[in-house]
mmCIF file of the N, C-alpha and C atoms, coordinates in Angstrom:
data_MODEL
# 
_entry.id   MODEL 
# 
loop_
_atom_site.group_PDB 
_atom_site.id 
_atom_site.type_symbol 
_atom_site.label_atom_id 
_atom_site.label_alt_id 
_atom_site.label_comp_id 
_atom_site.label_asym_id 
_atom_site.label_entity_id 
_atom_site.label_seq_id 
_atom_site.pdbx_PDB_ins_code 
_atom_site.Cartn_x 
_atom_site.Cartn_y 
_atom_site.Cartn_z 
_atom_site.occupancy 
_atom_site.B_iso_or_equiv 
_atom_site.pdbx_formal_charge 
_atom_site.auth_seq_id 
_atom_site.auth_comp_id 
_atom_site.auth_asym_id 
_atom_site.auth_atom_id 
_atom_site.pdbx_PDB_model_num 
ATOM 1   N N  . MET A 1 1  ? 4.011   -0.786  38.586  1.00 0.00 ? 1  MET A N  1 
ATOM 2   C CA . MET A 1 1  ? 4.057   -1.619  39.788  1.00 0.00 ? 1  MET A CA 1 
ATOM 3   C C  . MET A 1 1  ? 2.863   -1.316  40.699  1.00 0.00 ? 1  MET A C  1 
ATOM 4   N N  . MET A 1 2  ? 2.634   -0.049  40.999  1.00 0.00 ? 2  MET A N  1 
ATOM 5   C CA . MET A 1 2  ? 1.539   0.319   41.884  1.00 0.00 ? 2  MET A CA 1 
ATOM 6   C C  . MET A 1 2  ? 0.190   0.012   41.237  1.00 0.00 ? 2  MET A C  1 
ATOM 7   N N  . ARG A 1 3  ? 0.083   0.204   39.945  1.00 0.00 ? 3  ARG A N  1 
ATOM 8   C CA . ARG A 1 3  ? -1.166  -0.074  39.240  1.00 0.00 ? 3  ARG A CA 1 
ATOM 9   C C  . ARG A 1 3  ? -1.492  -1.563  39.308  1.00 0.00 ? 3  ARG A C  1 
ATOM 10  N N  . ASN A 1 4  ? -0.484  -2.415  39.186  1.00 0.00 ? 4  ASN A N  1 
ATOM 11  C CA . ASN A 1 4  ? -0.712  -3.859  39.291  1.00 0.00 ? 4  ASN A CA 1 
ATOM 12  C C  . ASN A 1 4  ? -1.171  -4.244  40.696  1.00 0.00 ? 4  ASN A C  1 
ATOM 13  N N  . LEU A 1 5  ? -0.619  -3.581  41.696  1.00 0.00 ? 5  LEU A N  1 
ATOM 14  C CA . LEU A 1 5  ? -1.009  -3.872  43.076  1.00 0.00 ? 5  LEU A CA 1 
ATOM 15  C C  . LEU A 1 5  ? -2.458  -3.462  43.326  1.00 0.00 ? 5  LEU A C  1 
ATOM 16  N N  . ILE A 1 6  ? -2.853  -2.318  42.795  1.00 0.00 ? 6  ILE A N  1 
ATOM 17  C CA . ILE A 1 6  ? -4.221  -1.839  42.994  1.00 0.00 ? 6  ILE A CA 1 
ATOM 18  C C  . ILE A 1 6  ? -5.224  -2.734  42.272  1.00 0.00 ? 6  ILE A C  1 
ATOM 19  N N  . LYS A 1 7  ? -4.851  -3.237  41.119  1.00 0.00 ? 7  LYS A N  1 
ATOM 20  C CA . LYS A 1 7  ? -5.761  -4.069  40.339  1.00 0.00 ? 7  LYS A CA 1 
ATOM 21  C C  . LYS A 1 7  ? -5.774  -5.525  40.798  1.00 0.00 ? 7  LYS A C  1 
ATOM 22  N N  . SER A 1 8  ? -4.865  -5.914  41.660  1.00 0.00 ? 8  SER A N  1 
ATOM 23  C CA . SER A 1 8  ? -4.787  -7.318  42.067  1.00 0.00 ? 8  SER A CA 1 
ATOM 24  C C  . SER A 1 8  ? -5.991  -7.698  42.929  1.00 0.00 ? 8  SER A C  1 
ATOM 25  N N  . SER A 1 9  ? -6.466  -8.911  42.734  1.00 0.00 ? 9  SER A N  1 
ATOM 26  C CA . SER A 1 9  ? -7.629  -9.363  43.494  1.00 0.00 ? 9  SER A CA 1 
ATOM 27  C C  . SER A 1 9  ? -7.263  -9.611  44.956  1.00 0.00 ? 9  SER A C  1 
ATOM 28  N N  . PHE A 1 10 ? -6.003  -9.947  45.227  1.00 0.00 ? 10 PHE A N  1 
ATOM 29  C CA . PHE A 1 10 ? -5.588  -10.185 46.608  1.00 0.00 ? 10 PHE A CA 1 
ATOM 30  C C  . PHE A 1 10 ? -5.784  -8.936  47.456  1.00 0.00 ? 10 PHE A C  1 
ATOM 31  N N  . LEU A 1 11 ? -5.407  -7.787  46.915  1.00 0.00 ? 11 LEU A N  1 
ATOM 32  C CA . LEU A 1 11 ? -5.545  -6.540  47.671  1.00 0.00 ? 11 LEU A CA 1 
ATOM 33  C C  . LEU A 1 11 ? -7.014  -6.243  47.958  1.00 0.00 ? 11 LEU A C  1 
ATOM 34  N N  . TRP A 1 12 ? -7.870  -6.445  46.979  1.00 0.00 ? 12 TRP A N  1 
ATOM 35  C CA . TRP A 1 12 ? -9.292  -6.173  47.172  1.00 0.00 ? 12 TRP A CA 1 
ATOM 36  C C  . TRP A 1 12 ? -9.920  -7.169  48.143  1.00 0.00 ? 12 TRP A C  1 
ATOM 37  N N  . GLN A 1 13 ? -9.502  -8.417  48.105  1.00 0.00 ? 13 GLN A N  1 
ATOM 38  C CA . GLN A 1 13 ? -10.021 -9.406  49.052  1.00 0.00 ? 13 GLN A CA 1 
ATOM 39  C C  . GLN A 1 13 ? -9.561  -9.085  50.472  1.00 0.00 ? 13 GLN A C  1 
ATOM 40  N N  . PHE A 1 14 ? -8.314  -8.675  50.599  1.00 0.00 ? 14 PHE A N  1 
ATOM 41  C CA . PHE A 1 14 ? -7.780  -8.309  51.908  1.00 0.00 ? 14 PHE A CA 1 
ATOM 42  C C  . PHE A 1 14 ? -8.522  -7.095  52.463  1.00 0.00 ? 14 PHE A C  1 
ATOM 43  N N  . THR A 1 15 ? -8.722  -6.090  51.627  1.00 0.00 ? 15 THR A N  1 
ATOM 44  C CA . THR A 1 15 ? -9.420  -4.883  52.061  1.00 0.00 ? 15 THR A CA 1 
ATOM 45  C C  . THR A 1 15 ? -10.871 -5.191  52.418  1.00 0.00 ? 15 THR A C  1 
ATOM 46  N N  . GLY A 1 16 ? -11.523 -6.002  51.603  1.00 0.00 ? 16 GLY A N  1 
ATOM 47  C CA . GLY A 1 16 ? -12.904 -6.369  51.888  1.00 0.00 ? 16 GLY A CA 1 
ATOM 48  C C  . GLY A 1 16 ? -13.037 -7.143  53.184  1.00 0.00 ? 16 GLY A C  1 
ATOM 49  N N  . GLY A 1 17 ? -12.113 -8.049  53.439  1.00 0.00 ? 17 GLY A N  1 
ATOM 50  C CA . GLY A 1 17 ? -12.133 -8.797  54.689  1.00 0.00 ? 17 GLY A CA 1 
ATOM 51  C C  . GLY A 1 17 ? -11.889 -7.908  55.889  1.00 0.00 ? 17 GLY A C  1 
ATOM 52  N N  . PHE A 1 18 ? -11.000 -6.949  55.732  1.00 0.00 ? 18 PHE A N  1 
ATOM 53  C CA . PHE A 1 18 ? -10.716 -6.014  56.812  1.00 0.00 ? 18 PHE A CA 1 
ATOM 54  C C  . PHE A 1 18 ? -11.954 -5.179  57.133  1.00 0.00 ? 18 PHE A C  1 
ATOM 55  N N  . VAL A 1 19 ? -12.625 -4.697  56.101  1.00 0.00 ? 19 VAL A N  1 
ATOM 56  C CA . VAL A 1 19 ? -13.824 -3.878  56.305  1.00 0.00 ? 19 VAL A CA 1 
ATOM 57  C C  . VAL A 1 19 ? -14.940 -4.706  56.940  1.00 0.00 ? 19 VAL A C  1 
ATOM 58  N N  . LEU A 1 20 ? -15.141 -5.923  56.460  1.00 0.00 ? 20 LEU A N  1 
ATOM 59  C CA . LEU A 1 20 ? -16.175 -6.778  57.048  1.00 0.00 ? 20 LEU A CA 1 
ATOM 60  C C  . LEU A 1 20 ? -15.867 -7.098  58.513  1.00 0.00 ? 20 LEU A C  1 
ATOM 61  N N  . GLY A 1 21 ? -14.607 -7.344  58.819  1.00 0.00 ? 21 GLY A N  1 
ATOM 62  C CA . GLY A 1 21 ? -14.226 -7.610  60.203  1.00 0.00 ? 21 GLY A CA 1 
ATOM 63  C C  . GLY A 1 21 ? -14.463 -6.412  61.102  1.00 0.00 ? 21 GLY A C  1 
ATOM 64  N N  . ALA A 1 22 ? -14.129 -5.229  60.617  1.00 0.00 ? 22 ALA A N  1 
ATOM 65  C CA . ALA A 1 22 ? -14.345 -4.017  61.408  1.00 0.00 ? 22 ALA A CA 1 
ATOM 66  C C  . ALA A 1 22 ? -15.832 -3.772  61.639  1.00 0.00 ? 22 ALA A C  1 
ATOM 67  N N  . LEU A 1 23 ? -16.639 -3.971  60.611  1.00 0.00 ? 23 LEU A N  1 
ATOM 68  C CA . LEU A 1 23 ? -18.087 -3.805  60.771  1.00 0.00 ? 23 LEU A CA 1 
ATOM 69  C C  . LEU A 1 23 ? -18.658 -4.849  61.730  1.00 0.00 ? 23 LEU A C  1 
ATOM 70  N N  . GLY A 1 24 ? -18.143 -6.067  61.663  1.00 0.00 ? 24 GLY A N  1 
ATOM 71  C CA . GLY A 1 24 ? -18.598 -7.109  62.574  1.00 0.00 ? 24 GLY A CA 1 
ATOM 72  C C  . GLY A 1 24 ? -18.266 -6.785  64.021  1.00 0.00 ? 24 GLY A C  1 
ATOM 73  N N  . LEU A 1 25 ? -17.077 -6.250  64.253  1.00 0.00 ? 25 LEU A N  1 
ATOM 74  C CA . LEU A 1 25 ? -16.706 -5.877  65.618  1.00 0.00 ? 25 LEU A CA 1 
ATOM 75  C C  . LEU A 1 25 ? -17.601 -4.770  66.150  1.00 0.00 ? 25 LEU A C  1 
ATOM 76  N N  . LEU A 1 26 ? -17.917 -3.809  65.303  1.00 0.00 ? 26 LEU A N  1 
ATOM 77  C CA . LEU A 1 26 ? -18.775 -2.712  65.741  1.00 0.00 ? 26 LEU A CA 1 
ATOM 78  C C  . LEU A 1 26 ? -20.218 -3.169  65.945  1.00 0.00 ? 26 LEU A C  1 
ATOM 79  N N  . ALA A 1 27 ? -20.694 -4.052  65.094  1.00 0.00 ? 27 ALA A N  1 
ATOM 80  C CA . ALA A 1 27 ? -22.096 -4.452  65.152  1.00 0.00 ? 27 ALA A CA 1 
ATOM 81  C C  . ALA A 1 27 ? -22.379 -5.434  66.279  1.00 0.00 ? 27 ALA A C  1 
ATOM 82  N N  . PHE A 1 28 ? -21.439 -6.301  66.603  1.00 0.00 ? 28 PHE A N  1 
ATOM 83  C CA . PHE A 1 28 ? -21.709 -7.380  67.548  1.00 0.00 ? 28 PHE A CA 1 
ATOM 84  C C  . PHE A 1 28 ? -21.107 -7.177  68.926  1.00 0.00 ? 28 PHE A C  1 
ATOM 85  N N  . GLN A 1 29 ? -20.552 -6.012  69.191  1.00 0.00 ? 29 GLN A N  1 
ATOM 86  C CA . GLN A 1 29 ? -20.017 -5.806  70.535  1.00 0.00 ? 29 GLN A CA 1 
ATOM 87  C C  . GLN A 1 29 ? -21.176 -5.596  71.507  1.00 0.00 ? 29 GLN A C  1 
ATOM 88  N N  . PRO A 1 30 ? -21.052 -6.114  72.715  1.00 0.00 ? 30 PRO A N  1 
ATOM 89  C CA . PRO A 1 30 ? -22.146 -5.955  73.681  1.00 0.00 ? 30 PRO A CA 1 
ATOM 90  C C  . PRO A 1 30 ? -22.279 -4.502  74.127  1.00 0.00 ? 30 PRO A C  1 
ATOM 91  N N  . ALA A 1 31 ? -23.470 -4.129  74.537  1.00 0.00 ? 31 ALA A N  1 
ATOM 92  C CA . ALA A 1 31 ? -23.728 -2.750  74.952  1.00 0.00 ? 31 ALA A CA 1 
ATOM 93  C C  . ALA A 1 31 ? -22.931 -2.398  76.205  1.00 0.00 ? 31 ALA A C  1 
ATOM 94  N N  . GLU A 1 32 ? -22.647 -3.388  77.057  1.00 0.00 ? 32 GLU A N  1 
ATOM 95  C CA . GLU A 1 32 ? -21.899 -3.112  78.284  1.00 0.00 ? 32 GLU A CA 1 
ATOM 96  C C  . GLU A 1 32 ? -20.459 -2.712  77.999  1.00 0.00 ? 32 GLU A C  1 
ATOM 97  N N  . ALA A 1 33 ? -19.962 -3.076  76.830  1.00 0.00 ? 33 ALA A N  1 
ATOM 98  C CA . ALA A 1 33 ? -18.565 -2.784  76.519  1.00 0.00 ? 33 ALA A CA 1 
ATOM 99  C C  . ALA A 1 33 ? -18.335 -1.298  76.294  1.00 0.00 ? 33 ALA A C  1 
ATOM 100 N N  . THR A 1 34 ? -19.395 -0.531  76.058  1.00 0.00 ? 34 THR A N  1 
ATOM 101 C CA . THR A 1 34 ? -19.223 0.896   75.809  1.00 0.00 ? 34 THR A CA 1 
ATOM 102 C C  . THR A 1 34 ? -19.074 1.681   77.107  1.00 0.00 ? 34 THR A C  1 
ATOM 103 N N  . GLN A 1 35 ? -19.418 1.071   78.250  1.00 0.00 ? 35 GLN A N  1 
ATOM 104 C CA . GLN A 1 35 ? -19.294 1.764   79.519  1.00 0.00 ? 35 GLN A CA 1 
ATOM 105 C C  . GLN A 1 35 ? -17.874 1.595   80.050  1.00 0.00 ? 35 GLN A C  1 
ATOM 106 N N  . PRO A 1 36 ? -17.316 2.643   80.633  1.00 0.00 ? 36 PRO A N  1 
ATOM 107 C CA . PRO A 1 36 ? -15.941 2.534   81.138  1.00 0.00 ? 36 PRO A CA 1 
ATOM 108 C C  . PRO A 1 36 ? -15.851 1.585   82.329  1.00 0.00 ? 36 PRO A C  1 
ATOM 109 N N  . VAL A 1 37 ? -14.733 0.936   82.435  1.00 0.00 ? 37 VAL A N  1 
ATOM 110 C CA . VAL A 1 37 ? -14.488 0.014   83.540  1.00 0.00 ? 37 VAL A CA 1 
ATOM 111 C C  . VAL A 1 37 ? -13.567 0.715   84.527  1.00 0.00 ? 37 VAL A C  1 
ATOM 112 N N  . TYR A 1 38 ? -14.020 0.842   85.761  1.00 0.00 ? 38 TYR A N  1 
ATOM 113 C CA . TYR A 1 38 ? -13.237 1.553   86.764  1.00 0.00 ? 38 TYR A CA 1 
ATOM 114 C C  . TYR A 1 38 ? -12.383 0.632   87.608  1.00 0.00 ? 38 TYR A C  1 
ATOM 115 N N  . GLY A 1 39 ? -12.649 -0.635  87.590  1.00 0.00 ? 39 GLY A N  1 
ATOM 116 C CA . GLY A 1 39 ? -11.858 -1.562  88.373  1.00 0.00 ? 39 GLY A CA 1 
ATOM 117 C C  . GLY A 1 39 ? -12.618 -2.860  88.572  1.00 0.00 ? 39 GLY A C  1 
ATOM 118 N N  . ALA A 1 40 ? -11.922 -3.839  89.075  1.00 0.00 ? 40 ALA A N  1 
ATOM 119 C CA . ALA A 1 40 ? -12.541 -5.136  89.317  1.00 0.00 ? 40 ALA A CA 1 
ATOM 120 C C  . ALA A 1 40 ? -13.439 -5.042  90.543  1.00 0.00 ? 40 ALA A C  1 
ATOM 121 N N  . PRO A 1 41 ? -14.529 -5.777  90.551  1.00 0.00 ? 41 PRO A N  1 
ATOM 122 C CA . PRO A 1 41 ? -15.387 -5.765  91.742  1.00 0.00 ? 41 PRO A CA 1 
ATOM 123 C C  . PRO A 1 41 ? -14.649 -6.376  92.934  1.00 0.00 ? 41 PRO A C  1 
ATOM 124 N N  . VAL A 1 42 ? -14.851 -5.794  94.081  1.00 0.00 ? 42 VAL A N  1 
ATOM 125 C CA . VAL A 1 42 ? -14.162 -6.252  95.289  1.00 0.00 ? 42 VAL A CA 1 
ATOM 126 C C  . VAL A 1 42 ? -15.182 -6.915  96.202  1.00 0.00 ? 42 VAL A C  1 
ATOM 127 N N  . HIS A 1 43 ? -14.926 -8.154  96.555  1.00 0.00 ? 43 HIS A N  1 
ATOM 128 C CA . HIS A 1 43 ? -15.792 -8.887  97.473  1.00 0.00 ? 43 HIS A CA 1 
ATOM 129 C C  . HIS A 1 43 ? -15.071 -8.982  98.813  1.00 0.00 ? 43 HIS A C  1 
ATOM 130 N N  . THR A 1 44 ? -15.782 -8.656  99.870  1.00 0.00 ? 44 THR A N  1 
ATOM 131 C CA . THR A 1 44 ? -15.175 -8.722  101.198 1.00 0.00 ? 44 THR A CA 1 
ATOM 132 C C  . THR A 1 44 ? -15.730 -9.921  101.952 1.00 0.00 ? 44 THR A C  1 
ATOM 133 N N  . ALA A 1 45 ? -14.877 -10.541 102.709 1.00 0.00 ? 45 ALA A N  1 
ATOM 134 C CA . ALA A 1 45 ? -15.286 -11.678 103.534 1.00 0.00 ? 45 ALA A CA 1 
ATOM 135 C C  . ALA A 1 45 ? -15.962 -11.146 104.795 1.00 0.00 ? 45 ALA A C  1 
ATOM 136 N N  . PRO A 1 46 ? -16.933 -11.871 105.322 1.00 0.00 ? 46 PRO A N  1 
ATOM 137 C CA . PRO A 1 46 ? -17.576 -11.419 106.570 1.00 0.00 ? 46 PRO A CA 1 
ATOM 138 C C  . PRO A 1 46 ? -16.563 -11.422 107.724 1.00 0.00 ? 46 PRO A C  1 
ATOM 139 N N  . ALA A 1 47 ? -16.753 -10.501 108.640 1.00 0.00 ? 47 ALA A N  1 
ATOM 140 C CA . ALA A 1 47 ? -15.836 -10.396 109.783 1.00 0.00 ? 47 ALA A CA 1 
ATOM 141 C C  . ALA A 1 47 ? -15.989 -11.614 110.688 1.00 0.00 ? 47 ALA A C  1 
ATOM 142 N N  . GLN A 1 48 ? -14.861 -12.166 111.093 1.00 0.00 ? 48 GLN A N  1 
ATOM 143 C CA . GLN A 1 48 ? -14.888 -13.331 111.979 1.00 0.00 ? 48 GLN A CA 1 
ATOM 144 C C  . GLN A 1 48 ? -14.680 -12.882 113.415 1.00 0.00 ? 48 GLN A C  1 
ATOM 145 N N  . ARG A 1 49 ? -15.357 -13.558 114.359 1.00 0.00 ? 49 ARG A N  1 
ATOM 146 C CA . ARG A 1 49 ? -15.237 -13.195 115.780 1.00 0.00 ? 49 ARG A CA 1 
ATOM 147 C C  . ARG A 1 49 ? -14.487 -14.235 116.547 1.00 0.00 ? 49 ARG A C  1 
# 
């Protein structure tokens, strides 16, 4: 049973797609995404008189 699963083309296609997707995520992520995000930017309204 396990030998048939390992030899099946579906398993290899699934594994290959998973690996390609993981490499794509690592290769195409923007450089800004590696910096930590501390919070949303806060914009203040000018003081009214």
